[in-house]
C-alpha positions, 0 to 999 in steps of 0.5 A, a space after each residue: 490498452 487493456 489493463 488489469 488492476 488488482 486491489 483496484 477497489 482499495 485505497 491506492 489502487 482506486 486512485 491508480 485506476 482513475 489515472 489509468 482511465 484518464 489516460 484512455 485505457 480499458 481497465 479491469 479491476 479485480 478485488 475481493 473487497 476485504 479492505 476496499 469498497 466497490 464504491 471506490 471503483 471508477 464506473 468506467 472500469 469493469 469490476 470483478 469481485 474475486 481473490 488473487 489466490 483463486 488461480 482458476 479465476 486468474 487464468 479465466 481473466 487472462 484467457 478471456 481478456 487480452 491483458 497488456 499491462 498488470 498493476 498489482 496492488 492487492 495485498 494485506 499491508 499490515 506490517 506489524 500484524 504480519 508476524 502473527 498471521 504468517 500463513 495468511 500473509 504468505 498465501 495472500 501477498 506472495 502466492 497470490 502474486 505468483 498466480 498473476 506472474 505465471 499468467 503474465 508470462 504465459 500471456 506475454 504481458 508487456 509490463 508487470 507493475 508491482 507495488 512493494 514497500 519500504 518494509 523490504 529495507 528493514 531497520 538502520 539503513 537511512 535514508 533507504 535507497 534503491 541500492 540498499 540491500 533489503 533486510 526485511 524485519 517482518 513477514 510482510 516485508 519478506 513476502 514483498 521482497 520475495 515477489 520482487 526477486 521473483 519478478 527479477 527472475 521471471 524477467 531474466 528467464 522469460 522476458 517479463 518486464 516489470 516496474 517495482 515501486 516501494 511506496 510508504 505510509 500513504 494517506 489521503 481520500 478513500 483510505 479505509 479508516 476502519 482498519 485498526 491494524 494499519 495506516 496510523 493517520 486513518 486510525 487517529 482520524 477515526 478515533 477522533 470522530 468517535 471521541 476516543 483517545 488516540 492510541 500509540 504504541 511506544 513513546 511516539 518518537 518513532 518516525 515515518 515520512 507520510 506520503 499523500 496519495 496525490 503524489 504516489 498514484 499518478 507516478 505509478 499509473 504513468 510509469 508504463 509509458 516510460 521504457 527507461 523505467 522498465 525493470 527497475 525499482 523506485 522509492 516513491 513518496 514523501 521526503 520529510 520524516 515526522 515522529 508520531 507525536 509530531 503527527 498527532 499535533 497536526 492531526 489534532 489541528 486539521 480535525 479541530 479536536 483535542 483528544 487524549 493520547 494513550 501510550 501503549 506498550 511498544 510493538 515489534 517494529 522498525 523505529 525510524 523509516 524514511 527513504 530517498 526518492 532521487 531516482 524516481 524524481 529524475 526518471 519521472 521528472 517529479 516536481 513539488 510534493 504535497 506538504 503534510 499539513 495540506 495533505 492532512 487537511 484534504 484527508 480530514 475534509 473527506 473523512 469528516 464528510 464520510 464519517 466514522 467507520 466501525 472497526 473489525 477484528 482480524 479473525 484469522 490470528 494464527 499466533 497469539 504469543 506477544 500479540 499486542 493486547 489491543 489486537 486480541 479478539 475479546 
C-alpha cells in the first residue's frame, strides 16, 4: 500500500514510519524539518521536504501518487506556547490539516489516521475518557479538536474513514531535546548534559502520565488493519501519572547527575492530566506497557550517545503579554 506520513521526520512520526515499512508498505514522508531531522527518516521511505500549508505541493503529491492511507502527525505541539502564537498555531495545525483532508476526500483515501492530543479535554475531567466532552484550555487543543470535528463531518458527508488517536506526553529515542517549549523529559535531559539547572514552571506538583514511544507508535501504525477501529477515537499512552517533582528524581537517576532545580513562576496550563486507555487496550489487544524507569533508561542511553542540542528561540511570537520570561527572545 502507498502511505503518506506527514511529520515523518519527527519524533513520533519517524517511529510510525519504521513500523509501516516493517509491514511492507511503500511510505512517502512529508516534513518541513522545522522540528524533525532528515536523519530520522527510514532510508526505505521516499522523503519530500515540504510544508503541509503548501496546498499546491499537497495536491501534487496526491495527484502523482495513489495514496491509500494518510497518517497525519505533522504539528507544532507546544500547548503552553500556543497561546502566544495563535495565528501560527491555527495555520499550521488546523489549516494544514484541512489541506490534507481535502485531498484525501478527492482522491478517495481509504482511511485518514490523525494524531490529536489529550489537550482537547482541558482540565478537571479525570481520568480523561473518549466519552468525555472536550473542553480545550489552549489554542493547540482547540486546533486539534477542530480537526477531529472536521474528520467526523467529512466522514458523514463524503465517507472519508478516519482513526483519531489522542496520545500524551510521549518520550523516547529521537525526541528533539533541543526544543525548550515542549517535551519536559527532553528538556531536563538536555539541561543536564549542559550542566545547567533544571527549570520548572510552578511548584512541580503538576502531574502527567509519561508515555514511552514504543507503546504508542506501533499502535498507531497497525490501526489501519482493523476495520472495527475505523471512525473512532482512542486515547493511547501510559496509565500512571507522576508529578514533575517525581519525574525529576527519576531523570536524575538515569542521567546519574544531581543538578539544581530552579522553580519559575507558574504558566497557564492544565495542572493534572491523565487518561483511561481501556478502549484502545480492548480494540488493539494491548498488553503490558513500558514502566517509566525502563523507558527513561532507554531514552537516557540514546541521549547520552547523541549529546546535547542547542536550544533555539521561537522567532514568531505574536503576543508577548504574559509570556513566561524564559520564553522571551533576548
